[in-house]
C-alpha positions in Angstrom: -6.6 4.7 -21.4 -8.8 1.9 -22.6 -6.7 -0.1 -25.1 -3.8 -2.2 -24.1 -1.6 -0.4 -26.6 -2.4 2.9 -24.9 -0.9 1.9 -21.6 2.8 1.1 -22.0 4.9 0.8 -18.9 8.0 2.0 -20.8 6.3 5.3 -21.8 4.1 5.8 -18.7 4.7 9.2 -17.2 5.2 10.0 -13.5 2.0 12.0 -13.4 -0.1 9.0 -14.4 1.6 6.9 -11.7 1.2 9.7 -9.1 -2.6 9.9 -10.0 -2.8 6.1 -9.4 -1.0 6.3 -6.1 -3.2 9.3 -5.0 -6.3 7.3 -5.9 -5.0 4.4 -3.7 -4.5 6.9 -0.9 -8.0 8.4 -1.3 -9.6 4.9 -1.2 -7.8 4.1 2.0 -8.7 7.4 3.6 -12.3 7.0 2.6 -12.2 3.5 4.2 -13.2 2.0 0.8 -11.1 -1.1 1.4 -13.1 -3.1 -1.2 -12.3 -0.5 -3.8 -8.7 -0.6 -2.7 -8.6 -4.3 -3.4 -9.6 -3.6 -7.1 -6.3 -1.8 -7.6 -4.4 -5.0 -7.1 -3.4 -7.5 -9.8 -5.4 -10.7 -9.9 -2.6 -13.2 -8.9 0.8 -13.2 -7.4 0.2 -10.2 -5.2 2.1 -9.3 -2.0 1.7 -6.5 0.6 4.6 -6.5 3.1 5.5 -4.2 6.0 8.8 -5.3 7.4 9.8 -4.8 11.1 11.6 -1.6 11.9 14.8 -3.3 12.7 15.0 -5.3 9.5 13.7 -3.1 6.7 15.2 -5.3 4.1 13.9 -8.4 5.8 12.7 -11.4 3.7 9.2 -12.5 4.9 10.3 -16.1 4.2 13.1 -15.9 6.7 12.6 -12.8 8.9 9.9 -11.5 11.2 7.7 -8.9 9.5 4.7 -6.9 10.7 2.5 -7.8 7.7 3.0 -10.4 4.9 -0.2 -10.7 2.9 -0.9 -12.5 -0.3 -4.3 -12.2 -2.2 -6.2 -14.3 0.3 -4.7 -12.6 3.4 -5.5 -9.2 1.9 -9.1 -10.1 1.3 -9.4 -11.5 4.8 -7.8 -8.4 6.3 -10.2 -6.2 4.4 -13.2 -8.4 5.5 -12.1 -8.2 9.1 -11.4 -4.4 9.0 -14.8 -3.8 7.5 -16.6 -5.8 10.2 -17.7 -4.7 13.7 -15.5 -7.5 15.0 -12.3 -5.6 14.3 -12.3 -3.9 17.7 -9.0 -2.1 17.0 -10.7 -0.4 14.1 -14.4 -0.1 15.0 -15.4 2.6 14.7 -12.8 3.2 12.0 -9.9 5.5 12.4 -9.7 8.6 10.3 -6.5 8.5 8.2 -4.7 10.8 5.9 -2.3 9.1 3.5 0.3 11.6 2.0 2.3 10.3 -0.9 5.3 12.2 -2.4 8.7 12.0 -4.0 7.5 9.5 -6.5 10.3 7.9 -8.6 9.8 5.5 -11.5 12.4 2.9 -12.2 13.0 1.1 -15.5 10.4 -1.4 -16.5 11.6 -5.0 -16.5 9.8 -8.3 -16.9 6.5 -6.4 -17.5 6.8 -4.7 -14.1 7.3 -1.0 -13.3 9.3 -0.5 -10.1 8.1 2.7 -8.2 9.2 4.2 -5.0 7.5 6.9 -3.0 7.8 8.5 0.4 4.8 8.4 2.6 3.4 9.8 5.8 0.2 8.3 7.1 -1.7 10.1 9.9 -4.2 8.1 12.0 -6.7 9.8 14.2 -8.6 7.6 16.8 -10.1 8.2 20.2 -8.7 11.7 20.5 -5.2 10.6 19.7 -3.1 11.3 16.6 -0.4 8.9 15.5 1.8 8.7 12.4 3.7 6.4 10.2 6.6 7.6 8.1 8.4 5.6 5.5 9.0 4.6 1.9 6.8 2.6 -0.4 8.3 0.1 -2.9 5.8 -0.8 -5.6 5.8 -3.2 -8.5 3.1 -2.1 -10.9 1.8 -4.1 -13.9 -0.8 -3.6 -16.6 -3.8 -5.9 -16.4 -6.9 -5.6 -18.6 -5.5 -2.3 -19.9 -5.2 -0.7 -16.5 -2.5 -0.1 -14.0 -2.5 -2.6 -11.1 -0.3 -3.3 -8.0 1.6 -6.5 -8.1 3.4 -5.8 -4.8 3.7 -3.1 -2.2 6.3 -3.0 0.5 5.9 -0.2 3.1 9.2 0.3 4.8 8.9 2.3 8.0 11.6 4.9 8.6 10.6 5.0 12.3 13.0 3.2 14.6 10.1 2.1 16.8 6.3 2.0 16.6 5.9 3.7 20.0 4.5 7.0 18.5 1.9 5.0 16.7 1.4 2.2 19.2 0.3 -0.4 16.8 -0.4 -1.1 13.1 -4.1 -1.8 12.7 -4.6 0.2 9.5 -3.4 -0.4 5.9 -0.5 1.7 5.1 
């Protein structure tokens, strides 16, 4: 898909979106965080992980675990890639599983997509997990699919099984 006319959100199939989401998962599992950033739109991006007790929380009014715009995402990636990120150095091994992908109706040049996820994290002999639902808004930029926003809503009622959230869901 190299020409803008070839990639139309209205006719984009689920398989193409699944391939995109699987590529995102693979980049995160390979700890290629710089590559992960290239999947995002150039402006107006948002990565949000709301608190477990307020899954519909608005980051402008409610406490959230993560609320990153473009700058914060770049800074998060820079920190996670450095030796100074003691919570993630050496890096955890992760396994992002994405399934039950559902495409919504395109509106305002955005494609809403939801998908279930399970992310396994292995570190220091301990396995932890995160289970929830992704809410994406995808756009076409430079003839390629990009993420405008990603909201990772945890189904878990508490983070105790995982302990913390130092990785990118």
